N, C-alpha and C positions, 0 to 999 in steps of 0.2 A: 292901835297898832304902833308899834315901834320897830327899829331896825338896828341889827347889830353887824360888826365886822368882826373878823376873825384874823387877827394880826400877830404875828410871831407868837403863836400859841395862846393866845389870850383873846376871850370875847370881849368887845368893847362896844356899848351902846352909842349909836351914831345919830341917831333922830328920837329927841324926847317923844314920849307917847302921845299920841293925838287919836281923836275918836273918829270912826267912820260909821255914820247912821245908816244903816242898811233897812230898816223898817222891817227887819225879820228876813228879808230876801236874801237869797244865796248870792255870794260874791266868790267868784272864781279865783285861783291862785294866780291865774293871769293878771286878772284886773288888779290884785294886790300888789302884784309886782311892778305895775304901772304908775302906782302911787309914790314911789322912792326913785329918782332918777340921778345919776351922775351925769353932769352937764358942763362942759369946757373946764372951768376951775373951781367948781364947788359941788355941792350934793343938795338937792332940791326934793322937796315932797309937796303932795297936792292934798289939801285940807278942804272938808267941805265948808263952804260959804254960809254961815249961820242965817245971813240976811237975804239970801237967794232961796226962793220958794220952790225953785226949779232943781235944787241940789247941786248948783253950780260948785267950781272948785277953784280955790285959791293957791297959787303956786307960792311955797315959802322957802328961803334958802335956810340950810342948817347952819346954825351959828357955831363956829369953831371955839373948841375948848381949849 
Protein backbone atom coordinates (compact mmCIF):
# COMPACT_ATOMS: atom_id res chain seq x y z
CA UNK A 1 0.00 0.00 0.00
CA UNK A 2 1.05 3.57 -0.58
CA UNK A 3 -0.71 6.92 -0.36
CA UNK A 4 -0.73 9.89 -2.71
CA UNK A 5 -1.75 13.52 -2.30
CA UNK A 6 -3.11 15.66 -5.15
CA UNK A 7 -1.75 19.17 -4.63
CA UNK A 8 -1.61 22.00 -7.17
CA UNK A 9 -2.55 19.63 -9.98
CA UNK A 10 0.22 17.12 -9.24
CA UNK A 11 0.05 13.67 -7.62
CA UNK A 12 2.75 13.25 -4.95
CA UNK A 13 3.52 10.08 -3.02
CA UNK A 14 3.17 10.86 0.70
CA UNK A 15 3.77 7.40 2.21
CA UNK A 16 6.45 4.96 1.07
CA UNK A 17 4.98 1.59 0.01
CA UNK A 18 4.42 -0.93 2.80
CA UNK A 19 2.99 -4.44 2.88
CA UNK A 20 -0.37 -5.41 4.32
CA UNK A 21 -0.37 -9.17 4.83
CA UNK A 22 -3.94 -10.36 4.43
CA UNK A 23 -3.56 -14.11 4.05
CA UNK A 24 -5.77 -13.71 0.94
CA UNK A 25 -8.62 -12.39 3.12
CA UNK A 26 -10.69 -9.53 1.72
CA UNK A 27 -9.90 -6.06 3.09
CA UNK A 28 -12.56 -3.36 2.75
CA UNK A 29 -11.84 0.13 1.46
CA UNK A 30 -12.84 1.40 4.91
CA UNK A 31 -10.17 -0.77 6.57
CA UNK A 32 -7.57 0.47 4.09
CA UNK A 33 -8.53 4.10 4.78
CA UNK A 34 -7.90 3.55 8.49
CA UNK A 35 -4.27 2.58 7.80
CA UNK A 36 -3.17 6.16 6.98
CA UNK A 37 -4.27 9.06 9.18
CA UNK A 38 -3.61 12.75 9.62
CA UNK A 39 -3.19 13.58 13.28
CA UNK A 40 -2.22 16.93 14.79
CA UNK A 41 0.94 18.03 12.98
CA UNK A 42 1.74 14.88 11.03
CA UNK A 43 0.69 11.96 8.87
CA UNK A 44 0.90 8.45 10.29
CA UNK A 45 0.36 4.95 8.96
CA UNK A 46 -0.21 1.60 10.59
CA UNK A 47 2.07 -1.20 9.49
CA UNK A 48 1.72 -4.85 10.52
CA UNK A 49 4.17 -5.78 13.29
CA UNK A 50 6.23 -8.71 11.93
CA UNK A 51 6.99 -9.83 15.51
CA UNK A 52 3.34 -10.08 16.58
CA UNK A 53 1.71 -13.45 15.88
CA UNK A 54 -1.74 -11.83 16.23
CA UNK A 55 -1.14 -9.28 13.48
CA UNK A 56 -0.79 -6.24 15.73
CA UNK A 57 -0.10 -2.87 14.16
CA UNK A 58 2.75 -0.41 14.60
CA UNK A 59 2.01 3.31 14.25
CA UNK A 60 4.71 5.07 12.24
CA UNK A 61 5.12 8.72 11.35
CA UNK A 62 5.68 9.60 7.71
CA UNK A 63 9.11 11.14 7.24
CA UNK A 64 8.98 14.61 5.74
CA UNK A 65 10.69 15.02 2.39
